[in-house]
Steps between C-alpha positions, in 0.01 A plus 500: 500500500369847533721783622422862557707812519470773763332757257200282427444434871508874575178534323185543701301170545784297326408131482681174476784434567532816711460409872497127422690242687794392306402132508184578328679692224719195417253233577388449132856495362604239775207286406593532122859403562383189690283405205800550259720279716228226512480528117872444497465168695224391275701565185798324628281202590352496152845528341617192697231291329673518154769240427870591509604286198783256443801432722727690262275805511491488885875460517547819301231678682652415841844630384333826398306524826800420716718757313229773541463434862877502555526837312222672706623353824848653429356819375261547797785418746704798373189717471408429863812679618414801286146496630600488859747781453251730335248407771733604773572826322130572468448430867775731594395785272135499592574460864716796518269718270143355525286608206192539726660824628395675177135463584478672828829684521614276799784265535310213350476129594839339550340163409465618134853352443377151597194548294697591181742225556231232554310618185825486299573161622152374434492643147840330419387163637170492318659619172757212530221259592297585202795441267580169673145370475486597122832321438388185689174466314648588160767235510234246590243621242759495217531122489126445538430745219744308281339175577153636434613646164652166406210279600182701506556794261550879494171593672563280810857629510390856500265436784783343700734785422229759589439323838866521585517874400181577692666384817760777458227759439282407799812467728611861404153640568436299814833570667496864385147565645588310813821682561369860425167449694657336800791745541267793441298390797814418713638850422192660652543325840613728777472810283216659681707805578563583134309818433495729203535875543118538438426260787409188290640220723363200320597638144859569638519132610403377159745732320789409729425129426504555133834680533642193675378277222739673263775285646297192419511604131875579538566148630308341219681715240841398647445124446330558162804700370761240593286197415426642153849621416696206647265244341503685167887514491518134594245384237667704221847377588375139501312546174796650311728229649271222387492636150871555481604174637218286372420614158833664393763281666340168548226499225239408749140609408345786695332413819651146499508357856847352436636854521526591868479870409148437380392380846670820653311712235162335603598569865556860411167528332329386821702720744510811277171492296291326763639576847629840400175592338303380793695730735472778247122462470455491873702821530295674229175390655569604854678816384195604304272452803724692735556773247119541450452528877 
């Protein structure tokens, strides 16, 4: 995505993206996001071609996957109340005091509150979606990697693990570019009256749209914070519990599936280190783009 500030467009004969239609500015990034998401589908399909292993391996894997989904479902349920509350507060604040008023000294656009709230909501949803997608693929890739390492060797297992990890990477990039590009364009709609003090109407529209995107990054940060912290606390508690009960009290070897706390520890690894990291990476990615704008 290419953004521009008001100063650069004030120059005589300033070129792209000054005066450009907003959809032309984001067209390349929208296309790139589409390619990234297509790559995600191809990687998932490639991952599914590898064997899942024995019945015992699948039984343990399904317990971990079920626990991870239950944890994230519960976490997201409570987070949704927080997200809706903050969204309502943003709508109220920016409706009463529209930020566009600072450009032309007028009252501003009262719809700025809806714009800020919708950006915040979209950022939170996409951040949560990135974490959920990473967790779902990781819990599936784990057992396939184990089977590949046992039957085909380290090199094949590494390729399986890399395929599973690449899904997370392309998901973060695809959803990040899609969200930022799409909402940048949406934030320019019905802003024809936004004019800077120097008379640059088009540039004022772009700058006002970027200001609204700050709420998008805020929404992504909110989910990343709670997902990372909550998942991290859970996995550390399960890890310590597994060691105390299993190794110290019951004399069970570490990571032995007979210890229920070991399953909980692996659930924590997937919700904290995978889902939490996915939301964190998404927040860092879109936050960097918005800050650079």
